[in-house]
A tleap script that builds the chain and sets N, CA, C and O, in Angstrom:
source leaprc.protein.ff14SB
mol = sequence {
  NMET ASP CYS LEU PHE CYS ALA ILE ILE LYS
  GLY GLU ILE PRO SER THR LYS VAL TYR GLU
  ASP GLU TYR CYS TYR ALA PHE LEU ASP ILE
  ASN PRO GLN ALA PRO VAL HIE CYS LEU VAL
  VAL PRO LYS GLU HIE ILE ALA SER ALA ASP
  ALA ILE SER CYS ASP ASN ALA GLU ALA VAL
  ALA LYS ILE PHE THR ALA ILE PRO LYS ILE
  ALA ALA LYS LEU GLY LEU THR ASN GLY TYR
  ARG ILE VAL SER ASN ILE GLY ASP ASP GLY
  CYS GLN SER VAL LYS HIE LEU HIE PHE HIE
  ILE LEU GLY GLY LYS LYS LEU SER GLU ASN
  MET CALA
}
set mol.1.N position { 7.390 14.978 -12.591 }
set mol.1.CA position { 7.320 13.578 -12.356 }
set mol.1.C position { 5.913 13.118 -12.811 }
set mol.1.O position { 4.879 13.780 -12.730 }
set mol.2.N position { 6.054 11.897 -13.289 }
set mol.2.CA position { 4.734 11.258 -13.823 }
set mol.2.C position { 4.642 10.021 -13.229 }
set mol.2.O position { 5.200 9.038 -13.717 }
set mol.3.N position { 3.905 9.975 -12.089 }
set mol.3.CA position { 3.644 8.864 -11.147 }
set mol.3.C position { 2.176 8.670 -11.003 }
set mol.3.O position { 1.334 9.534 -10.760 }
set mol.4.N position { 2.000 7.333 -11.201 }
set mol.4.CA position { 0.385 7.061 -11.151 }
set mol.4.C position { -0.231 7.171 -9.634 }
set mol.4.O position { -1.381 7.542 -9.400 }
set mol.5.N position { 0.596 6.840 -8.786 }
set mol.5.CA position { -0.044 6.953 -7.248 }
set mol.5.C position { 0.083 8.335 -6.830 }
set mol.5.O position { -0.714 8.707 -5.969 }
set mol.6.N position { 1.001 9.239 -7.307 }
set mol.6.CA position { 0.990 10.594 -6.841 }
set mol.6.C position { -0.208 11.205 -7.469 }
set mol.6.O position { -0.742 12.090 -6.800 }
set mol.7.N position { -0.840 10.862 -8.829 }
set mol.7.CA position { -1.824 11.395 -9.503 }
set mol.7.C position { -3.113 10.711 -8.666 }
set mol.7.O position { -4.071 11.455 -8.457 }
set mol.8.N position { -3.165 9.556 -8.260 }
set mol.8.CA position { -4.180 9.075 -7.356 }
set mol.8.C position { -4.456 9.674 -6.061 }
set mol.8.O position { -5.591 9.817 -5.606 }
set mol.9.N position { -3.365 10.024 -5.475 }
set mol.9.CA position { -3.427 10.989 -4.028 }
set mol.9.C position { -3.797 12.134 -4.307 }
set mol.9.O position { -4.368 12.750 -3.407 }
set mol.10.N position { -3.620 12.749 -5.518 }
set mol.10.CA position { -4.115 14.308 -5.817 }
set mol.10.C position { -5.536 14.196 -6.229 }
set mol.10.O position { -6.238 15.207 -6.270 }
set mol.11.N position { -6.023 12.966 -6.552 }
set mol.11.CA position { -7.368 12.990 -7.002 }
set mol.11.C position { -7.572 13.113 -8.515 }
set mol.11.O position { -8.695 13.179 -9.015 }
set mol.12.N position { -6.346 13.144 -9.276 }
set mol.12.CA position { -6.429 13.372 -10.817 }
set mol.12.C position { -7.076 11.953 -11.340 }
set mol.12.O position { -7.923 11.952 -12.233 }
set mol.13.N position { -6.677 10.918 -10.803 }
set mol.13.CA position { -7.128 9.543 -11.230 }
set mol.13.C position { -8.012 9.046 -10.168 }
set mol.13.O position { -7.703 9.166 -8.983 }
set mol.14.N position { -9.137 8.476 -10.568 }
set mol.14.CA position { -10.192 7.926 -9.445 }
set mol.14.C position { -9.901 6.790 -8.933 }
set mol.14.O position { -9.436 5.864 -9.598 }
set mol.15.N position { -10.141 6.736 -7.690 }
set mol.15.CA position { -9.752 5.569 -6.853 }
set mol.15.C position { -10.770 5.052 -5.777 }
set mol.15.O position { -11.486 5.948 -5.330 }
set mol.16.N position { -10.956 3.977 -5.339 }
set mol.16.CA position { -11.893 3.693 -4.352 }
set mol.16.C position { -11.223 3.781 -2.942 }
set mol.16.O position { -10.706 2.772 -2.461 }
set mol.17.N position { -11.225 4.826 -2.354 }
set mol.17.CA position { -10.604 5.218 -1.314 }
set mol.17.C position { -11.060 4.358 0.027 }
set mol.17.O position { -12.246 4.052 0.146 }
set mol.18.N position { -10.088 3.975 1.037 }
set mol.18.CA position { -10.476 3.226 2.008 }
set mol.18.C position { -10.180 3.961 3.215 }
set mol.18.O position { -10.908 3.868 4.203 }
set mol.19.N position { -9.030 4.772 3.182 }
set mol.19.CA position { -8.511 5.459 4.382 }
set mol.19.C position { -7.669 6.523 3.778 }
set mol.19.O position { -7.158 6.404 2.665 }
set mol.20.N position { -7.537 7.582 4.550 }
set mol.20.CA position { -6.598 8.737 4.320 }
set mol.20.C position { -6.266 9.347 5.514 }
set mol.20.O position { -7.136 9.426 6.381 }
set mol.21.N position { -5.003 9.855 5.742 }
set mol.21.CA position { -4.608 10.681 6.743 }
set mol.21.C position { -3.585 11.565 6.339 }
set mol.21.O position { -3.348 11.583 5.131 }
set mol.22.N position { -2.876 12.356 7.128 }
set mol.22.CA position { -1.968 13.183 6.789 }
set mol.22.C position { -0.731 12.642 6.093 }
set mol.22.O position { -0.073 13.346 5.327 }
set mol.23.N position { -0.399 11.275 6.395 }
set mol.23.CA position { 0.701 10.622 5.777 }
set mol.23.C position { 0.486 9.733 4.632 }
set mol.23.O position { 1.350 9.606 3.764 }
set mol.24.N position { -0.685 9.085 4.597 }
set mol.24.CA position { -0.981 8.015 3.735 }
set mol.24.C position { -2.371 8.071 3.123 }
set mol.24.O position { -3.294 8.763 3.551 }
set mol.25.N position { -2.412 7.260 2.068 }
set mol.25.CA position { -3.608 7.050 1.425 }
set mol.25.C position { -3.818 5.734 0.888 }
set mol.25.O position { -2.998 5.241 0.115 }
set mol.26.N position { -4.945 5.085 1.274 }
set mol.26.CA position { -5.261 3.780 1.162 }
set mol.26.C position { -6.441 3.640 0.032 }
set mol.26.O position { -7.394 4.418 0.065 }
set mol.27.N position { -6.347 2.672 -0.920 }
set mol.27.CA position { -7.385 2.458 -1.942 }
set mol.27.C position { -7.394 1.046 -2.375 }
set mol.27.O position { -6.394 0.357 -2.175 }
set mol.28.N position { -8.495 0.536 -2.981 }
set mol.28.CA position { -8.753 -0.723 -3.298 }
set mol.28.C position { -7.704 -0.965 -4.681 }
set mol.28.O position { -7.573 -0.101 -5.548 }
set mol.29.N position { -7.058 -2.180 -4.708 }
set mol.29.CA position { -6.424 -2.516 -5.877 }
set mol.29.C position { -7.482 -2.787 -7.217 }
set mol.29.O position { -8.561 -3.362 -7.074 }
set mol.30.N position { -7.040 -2.332 -8.386 }
set mol.30.CA position { -7.820 -2.490 -9.621 }
set mol.30.C position { -7.928 -3.853 -10.022 }
set mol.30.O position { -8.908 -4.317 -10.604 }
set mol.31.N position { -6.709 -4.607 -9.642 }
set mol.31.CA position { -6.517 -6.047 -10.061 }
set mol.31.C position { -6.170 -6.946 -8.878 }
set mol.31.O position { -5.039 -7.407 -8.727 }
set mol.32.N position { -7.193 -7.180 -8.040 }
set mol.32.CA position { -7.165 -7.646 -6.648 }
set mol.32.C position { -6.484 -9.222 -6.809 }
set mol.32.O position { -6.879 -9.960 -7.711 }
set mol.33.N position { -5.735 -9.527 -6.125 }
set mol.33.CA position { -5.019 -10.831 -5.913 }
set mol.33.C position { -5.491 -11.737 -4.650 }
set mol.33.O position { -4.919 -12.756 -4.262 }
set mol.34.N position { -6.609 -11.173 -4.113 }
set mol.34.CA position { -7.041 -11.770 -3.028 }
set mol.34.C position { -8.507 -11.166 -2.899 }
set mol.34.O position { -8.854 -10.211 -3.594 }
set mol.35.N position { -9.366 -11.786 -1.953 }
set mol.35.CA position { -10.884 -11.074 -1.752 }
set mol.35.C position { -10.633 -9.856 -1.373 }
set mol.35.O position { -11.388 -9.021 -1.869 }
set mol.36.N position { -9.666 -9.382 -0.518 }
set mol.36.CA position { -9.538 -8.001 -0.135 }
set mol.36.C position { -7.923 -7.699 -0.539 }
set mol.36.O position { -6.919 -8.360 -0.276 }
set mol.37.N position { -8.053 -6.662 -1.149 }
set mol.37.CA position { -6.630 -6.327 -1.835 }
set mol.37.C position { -6.633 -4.708 -1.735 }
set mol.37.O position { -7.370 -4.031 -2.451 }
set mol.38.N position { -5.787 -4.173 -0.830 }
set mol.38.CA position { -5.790 -2.632 -0.779 }
set mol.38.C position { -4.279 -2.233 -0.879 }
set mol.38.O position { -3.343 -2.986 -0.607 }
set mol.39.N position { -4.182 -0.978 -1.297 }
set mol.39.CA position { -2.703 -0.565 -1.552 }
set mol.39.C position { -2.848 0.532 -0.627 }
set mol.39.O position { -3.883 1.176 -0.459 }
set mol.40.N position { -1.618 0.725 0.031 }
set mol.40.CA position { -1.469 1.784 1.223 }
set mol.40.C position { -0.116 2.638 0.632 }
set mol.40.O position { 0.976 2.089 0.483 }
set mol.41.N position { -0.314 3.742 0.393 }
set mol.41.CA position { 0.907 4.578 -0.244 }
set mol.41.C position { 1.207 5.975 0.570 }
set mol.41.O position { 0.297 6.726 0.920 }
set mol.42.N position { 2.481 6.207 0.805 }
set mol.42.CA position { 2.692 7.399 1.436 }
set mol.42.C position { 2.287 8.570 0.503 }
set mol.42.O position { 2.232 8.444 -0.720 }
set mol.43.N position { 2.007 9.715 1.168 }
set mol.43.CA position { 1.652 10.886 0.372 }
set mol.43.C position { 2.763 11.539 -0.268 }
set mol.43.O position { 2.699 12.145 -1.338 }
set mol.44.N position { 3.858 11.372 0.498 }
set mol.44.CA position { 5.291 11.945 0.076 }
set mol.44.C position { 5.807 10.730 -1.041 }
set mol.44.O position { 5.872 9.539 -0.739 }
set mol.45.N position { 6.098 11.193 -2.159 }
set mol.45.CA position { 6.920 10.405 -3.159 }
set mol.45.C position { 7.975 9.551 -2.553 }
set mol.45.O position { 8.995 10.188 -2.288 }
set mol.46.N position { 8.012 8.364 -2.277 }
set mol.46.CA position { 9.304 7.532 -1.992 }
set mol.46.C position { 9.248 6.430 -3.106 }
set mol.46.O position { 8.252 5.749 -3.348 }
set mol.47.N position { 10.383 6.354 -3.711 }
set mol.47.CA position { 10.393 5.422 -5.018 }
set mol.47.C position { 10.070 3.959 -4.491 }
set mol.47.O position { 9.196 3.339 -5.097 }
set mol.48.N position { 10.726 3.334 -3.371 }
set mol.48.CA position { 10.607 2.054 -3.124 }
set mol.48.C position { 11.133 1.888 -1.672 }
set mol.48.O position { 11.786 2.840 -1.246 }
set mol.49.N position { 10.943 0.789 -0.818 }
set mol.49.CA position { 11.544 0.447 0.354 }
set mol.49.C position { 12.959 0.828 0.308 }
set mol.49.O position { 13.445 1.380 1.294 }
set mol.50.N position { 13.736 0.573 -0.821 }
set mol.50.CA position { 15.214 0.879 -0.965 }
set mol.50.C position { 15.427 2.415 -0.656 }
set mol.50.O position { 16.453 2.794 -0.092 }
set mol.51.N position { 14.480 3.243 -1.021 }
set mol.51.CA position { 14.630 4.731 -0.674 }
set mol.51.C position { 14.204 5.286 0.637 }
set mol.51.O position { 14.227 6.501 0.831 }
set mol.52.N position { 13.818 4.445 1.537 }
set mol.52.CA position { 13.560 4.757 2.941 }
set mol.52.C position { 14.681 5.141 3.560 }
set mol.52.O position { 15.633 4.364 3.635 }
set mol.53.N position { 14.731 6.495 4.134 }
set mol.53.CA position { 15.834 6.975 4.720 }
set mol.53.C position { 15.501 7.667 6.154 }
set mol.53.O position { 14.319 7.706 6.497 }
set mol.54.N position { 16.391 8.153 6.909 }
set mol.54.CA position { 16.092 8.938 8.090 }
set mol.54.C position { 15.183 10.078 7.873 }
set mol.54.O position { 14.438 10.450 8.780 }
set mol.55.N position { 15.206 10.695 6.633 }
set mol.55.CA position { 14.482 11.897 6.359 }
set mol.55.C position { 12.950 11.655 6.148 }
set mol.55.O position { 12.167 12.592 6.305 }
set mol.56.N position { 12.474 10.298 5.763 }
set mol.56.CA position { 11.197 10.018 5.414 }
set mol.56.C position { 10.611 8.637 6.232 }
set mol.56.O position { 9.563 8.032 6.007 }
set mol.57.N position { 11.595 8.369 7.203 }
set mol.57.CA position { 11.085 7.091 7.895 }
set mol.57.C position { 9.858 7.357 8.874 }
set mol.57.O position { 9.024 6.511 9.196 }
set mol.58.N position { 9.895 8.625 9.272 }
set mol.58.CA position { 8.561 8.901 10.047 }
set mol.58.C position { 7.296 8.689 9.263 }
set mol.58.O position { 6.344 8.228 9.893 }
set mol.59.N position { 7.145 8.942 8.040 }
set mol.59.CA position { 6.075 8.866 7.182 }
set mol.59.C position { 5.781 7.347 7.006 }
set mol.59.O position { 4.605 6.986 7.053 }
set mol.60.N position { 6.683 6.512 6.823 }
set mol.60.CA position { 6.763 4.936 6.640 }
set mol.60.C position { 6.101 4.574 8.129 }
set mol.60.O position { 4.998 4.027 8.152 }
set mol.61.N position { 6.710 4.851 9.213 }
set mol.61.CA position { 6.325 4.516 10.383 }
set mol.61.C position { 4.762 4.877 10.536 }
set mol.61.O position { 3.950 4.051 10.952 }
set mol.62.N position { 4.426 6.164 10.167 }
set mol.62.CA position { 2.928 6.287 10.301 }
set mol.62.C position { 2.131 5.283 9.415 }
set mol.62.O position { 1.040 4.875 9.813 }
set mol.63.N position { 2.551 4.952 8.449 }
set mol.63.CA position { 1.778 4.049 7.494 }
set mol.63.C position { 1.554 2.761 8.291 }
set mol.63.O position { 0.477 2.174 8.182 }
set mol.64.N position { 2.577 2.273 9.132 }
set mol.64.CA position { 2.577 0.851 9.760 }
set mol.64.C position { 1.565 1.215 10.979 }
set mol.64.O position { 0.835 0.306 11.373 }
set mol.65.N position { 1.491 2.279 11.497 }
set mol.65.CA position { 0.400 2.544 12.640 }
set mol.65.C position { -1.057 2.596 11.911 }
set mol.65.O position { -2.013 2.249 12.606 }
set mol.66.N position { -1.277 2.954 10.727 }
set mol.66.CA position { -2.550 3.031 10.182 }
set mol.66.C position { -2.961 1.669 9.547 }
set mol.66.O position { -4.146 1.387 9.371 }
set mol.67.N position { -1.907 0.808 9.198 }
set mol.67.CA position { -2.369 -0.587 8.547 }
set mol.67.C position { -3.460 -1.185 9.544 }
set mol.67.O position { -4.552 -1.524 9.086 }
set mol.68.N position { -3.189 -1.313 10.850 }
set mol.68.CA position { -4.152 -2.144 11.429 }
set mol.68.C position { -5.511 -1.561 11.594 }
set mol.68.O position { -6.422 -2.359 11.813 }
set mol.69.N position { -5.819 -0.147 11.515 }
set mol.69.CA position { -6.819 0.492 11.349 }
set mol.69.C position { -7.652 0.177 10.026 }
set mol.69.O position { -8.856 -0.072 9.964 }
set mol.70.N position { -6.726 0.248 8.978 }
set mol.70.CA position { -7.216 -0.162 7.441 }
set mol.70.C position { -7.803 -1.550 7.595 }
set mol.70.O position { -8.998 -1.823 7.476 }
set mol.71.N position { -6.829 -2.389 7.871 }
set mol.71.CA position { -7.298 -3.763 7.970 }
set mol.71.C position { -8.702 -4.046 8.817 }
set mol.71.O position { -9.635 -4.733 8.402 }
set mol.72.N position { -8.652 -3.487 9.862 }
set mol.72.CA position { -9.913 -3.689 10.707 }
set mol.72.C position { -11.312 -3.012 9.826 }
set mol.72.O position { -12.420 -3.541 9.739 }
set mol.73.N position { -10.921 -1.829 9.285 }
set mol.73.CA position { -12.009 -1.371 8.460 }
set mol.73.C position { -12.433 -2.087 7.178 }
set mol.73.O position { -13.529 -1.921 6.642 }
set mol.74.N position { -11.402 -2.953 6.703 }
set mol.74.CA position { -11.750 -3.906 5.600 }
set mol.74.C position { -12.273 -5.194 6.255 }
set mol.74.O position { -12.483 -6.134 5.489 }
set mol.75.N position { -12.482 -5.345 7.389 }
set mol.75.CA position { -13.226 -6.677 7.922 }
set mol.75.C position { -12.045 -7.704 8.075 }
set mol.75.O position { -12.439 -8.861 8.224 }
set mol.76.N position { -10.755 -7.540 8.070 }
set mol.76.CA position { -9.834 -8.605 8.152 }
set mol.76.C position { -9.405 -8.905 9.506 }
set mol.76.O position { -8.270 -8.702 9.938 }
set mol.77.N position { -10.506 -9.463 10.232 }
set mol.77.CA position { -10.288 -9.795 11.671 }
set mol.77.C position { -9.479 -11.144 11.877 }
set mol.77.O position { -9.021 -11.317 13.006 }
set mol.78.N position { -9.266 -12.048 10.990 }
set mol.78.CA position { -8.542 -13.201 11.090 }
set mol.78.C position { -7.059 -13.202 10.570 }
set mol.78.O position { -6.330 -14.190 10.651 }
set mol.79.N position { -6.722 -12.119 10.084 }
set mol.79.CA position { -5.264 -11.970 9.813 }
set mol.79.C position { -5.245 -11.464 8.303 }
set mol.79.O position { -6.223 -11.500 7.556 }
set mol.80.N position { -4.077 -11.023 7.995 }
set mol.80.CA position { -3.749 -10.546 6.498 }
set mol.80.C position { -2.208 -10.700 6.260 }
set mol.80.O position { -1.407 -11.195 7.054 }
set mol.81.N position { -1.981 -10.263 5.209 }
set mol.81.CA position { -0.664 -10.057 4.620 }
set mol.81.C position { -0.156 -8.724 4.167 }
set mol.81.O position { -0.894 -8.059 3.441 }
set mol.82.N position { 1.042 -8.243 4.515 }
set mol.82.CA position { 1.460 -7.118 4.113 }
set mol.82.C position { 2.557 -7.214 3.038 }
set mol.82.O position { 3.620 -7.663 3.466 }
set mol.83.N position { 2.527 -6.894 1.754 }
set mol.83.CA position { 3.793 -7.102 0.865 }
set mol.83.C position { 4.103 -5.882 0.240 }
set mol.83.O position { 3.225 -5.107 -0.139 }
set mol.84.N position { 5.412 -5.653 0.101 }
set mol.84.CA position { 5.982 -4.399 -0.652 }
set mol.84.C position { 6.905 -4.974 -1.685 }
set mol.84.O position { 7.885 -5.586 -1.261 }
set mol.85.N position { 6.718 -4.855 -3.097 }
set mol.85.CA position { 7.519 -5.199 -3.946 }
set mol.85.C position { 8.656 -4.084 -4.138 }
set mol.85.O position { 8.353 -2.921 -3.871 }
set mol.86.N position { 9.938 -4.378 -4.585 }
set mol.86.CA position { 10.950 -3.584 -4.773 }
set mol.86.C position { 11.809 -3.868 -6.047 }
set mol.86.O position { 12.393 -4.951 -6.102 }
set mol.87.N position { 11.914 -3.101 -6.930 }
set mol.87.CA position { 12.631 -3.277 -8.123 }
set mol.87.C position { 11.897 -4.195 -9.269 }
set mol.87.O position { 10.753 -4.647 -9.219 }
set mol.88.N position { 12.816 -4.339 -10.260 }
set mol.88.CA position { 12.337 -5.037 -11.410 }
set mol.88.C position { 12.016 -6.477 -10.908 }
set mol.88.O position { 10.900 -6.976 -11.054 }
set mol.89.N position { 13.067 -7.121 -10.301 }
set mol.89.CA position { 13.161 -8.552 -9.923 }
set mol.89.C position { 11.830 -8.699 -8.952 }
set mol.89.O position { 11.084 -9.668 -9.094 }
set mol.90.N position { 11.599 -7.767 -8.044 }
set mol.90.CA position { 10.647 -7.947 -7.220 }
set mol.90.C position { 9.176 -7.556 -7.742 }
set mol.90.O position { 8.256 -7.472 -6.929 }
set mol.91.N position { 8.979 -7.330 -9.050 }
set mol.91.CA position { 7.916 -6.896 -9.704 }
set mol.91.C position { 7.226 -5.805 -9.306 }
set mol.91.O position { 5.998 -5.898 -9.275 }
set mol.92.N position { 7.850 -4.591 -8.933 }
set mol.92.CA position { 7.458 -3.268 -8.582 }
set mol.92.C position { 6.946 -2.737 -9.855 }
set mol.92.O position { 7.701 -2.367 -10.754 }
set mol.93.N position { 5.648 -2.699 -9.933 }
set mol.93.CA position { 5.152 -2.087 -11.264 }
set mol.93.C position { 4.965 -0.494 -11.317 }
set mol.93.O position { 5.077 0.168 -12.349 }
set mol.94.N position { 4.659 0.032 -10.024 }
set mol.94.CA position { 4.689 1.450 -9.798 }
set mol.94.C position { 5.795 1.790 -9.033 }
set mol.94.O position { 5.938 1.196 -7.964 }
set mol.95.N position { 6.687 2.712 -9.400 }
set mol.95.CA position { 7.812 3.254 -8.569 }
set mol.95.C position { 7.554 4.453 -7.697 }
set mol.95.O position { 8.066 5.570 -7.779 }
set mol.96.N position { 6.586 3.966 -6.774 }
set mol.96.CA position { 6.147 4.653 -5.617 }
set mol.96.C position { 5.929 3.647 -4.562 }
set mol.96.O position { 5.166 2.694 -4.721 }
set mol.97.N position { 6.645 3.874 -3.415 }
set mol.97.CA position { 6.440 2.870 -2.270 }
set mol.97.C position { 4.930 2.609 -2.015 }
set mol.97.O position { 4.060 3.472 -1.900 }
set mol.98.N position { 4.782 1.317 -1.950 }
set mol.98.CA position { 3.250 0.931 -1.540 }
set mol.98.C position { 3.266 -0.458 -0.879 }
set mol.98.O position { 4.064 -1.350 -1.167 }
set mol.99.N position { 2.424 -0.524 -0.086 }
set mol.99.CA position { 2.129 -1.809 0.762 }
set mol.99.C position { 0.846 -2.458 0.302 }
set mol.99.O position { -0.148 -1.732 0.328 }
set mol.100.N position { 0.716 -3.557 -0.066 }
set mol.100.CA position { -0.266 -4.431 -0.485 }
set mol.100.C position { -0.869 -4.992 0.785 }
set mol.100.O position { -0.114 -5.713 1.437 }
set mol.101.N position { -2.158 -4.782 1.283 }
set mol.101.CA position { -2.857 -5.522 2.233 }
set mol.101.C position { -3.846 -6.692 1.479 }
set mol.101.O position { -4.757 -6.469 0.683 }
set mol.102.N position { -3.406 -7.910 1.950 }
set mol.102.CA position { -4.095 -8.726 1.225 }
set mol.102.C position { -4.774 -9.845 2.388 }
set mol.102.O position { -4.157 -10.218 3.385 }
set mol.103.N position { -5.951 -10.215 2.085 }
set mol.103.CA position { -6.671 -10.968 3.067 }
set mol.103.C position { -8.219 -11.432 2.491 }
set mol.103.O position { -8.551 -11.537 1.311 }
set mol.104.N position { -8.910 -11.632 3.494 }
set mol.104.CA position { -10.138 -12.115 3.232 }
set mol.104.C position { -10.644 -13.690 2.840 }
set mol.104.O position { -11.760 -14.063 2.477 }
set mol.105.N position { -9.460 -14.431 3.040 }
set mol.105.CA position { -9.239 -15.913 2.901 }
set mol.105.C position { -8.086 -16.271 3.380 }
set mol.105.O position { -7.162 -15.462 3.471 }
set mol.106.N position { -7.979 -17.552 3.757 }
set mol.106.CA position { -6.643 -18.309 4.179 }
set mol.106.C position { -5.798 -18.158 2.914 }
set mol.106.O position { -6.108 -18.716 1.861 }
set mol.107.N position { -4.675 -17.350 3.063 }
set mol.107.CA position { -3.480 -17.221 2.127 }
set mol.107.C position { -2.707 -18.308 1.982 }
set mol.107.O position { -2.687 -19.076 2.944 }
set mol.108.N position { -1.951 -18.628 0.873 }
set mol.108.CA position { -1.143 -19.625 0.605 }
set mol.108.C position { 0.179 -19.417 1.330 }
set mol.108.O position { 0.653 -18.282 1.380 }
set mol.109.N position { 0.730 -20.331 1.832 }
set mol.109.CA position { 2.018 -20.083 2.478 }
set mol.109.C position { 3.163 -19.944 1.481 }
set mol.109.O position { 4.215 -19.440 1.873 }
set mol.110.N position { 3.030 -20.368 0.180 }
set mol.110.CA position { 3.913 -20.334 -0.784 }
set mol.110.C position { 3.979 -18.799 -1.360 }
set mol.110.O position { 3.012 -18.316 -1.949 }
set mol.111.N position { 4.959 -18.213 -1.186 }
set mol.111.CA position { 5.147 -16.837 -1.546 }
set mol.111.C position { 5.843 -16.612 -2.923 }
set mol.111.O position { 5.799 -15.514 -3.479 }
set mol.112.N position { 6.459 -17.646 -3.433 }
set mol.112.CA position { 7.147 -17.513 -4.801 }
set mol.112.C position { 6.476 -18.299 -6.075 }
set mol.112.O position { 6.992 -18.222 -7.190 }
savepdb mol mol.pdb
quit
């Protein structure tokens, strides 16, 4: 498998790590779309939210318990947005489930 995020998790490609635990790895996005833009990925390769199943749901749940810790570490005390893109129409550029944490300013209400 040739997956960019799997290579980042393994340390084969450098990243600016923000957080890591048994289930997930969080790092700063290299093309930030907000003043704070962090990606949170499961260490287990899951292609997208469409591929979440009973077998891997625990790993995804652990990510969502880590996200508030990551947001606090990033100083996002006044709120933030979590986004996951799925498939080509959803502009998923890397076929490894990931959650964008966006914040650091008042974000637009327009999502399209």
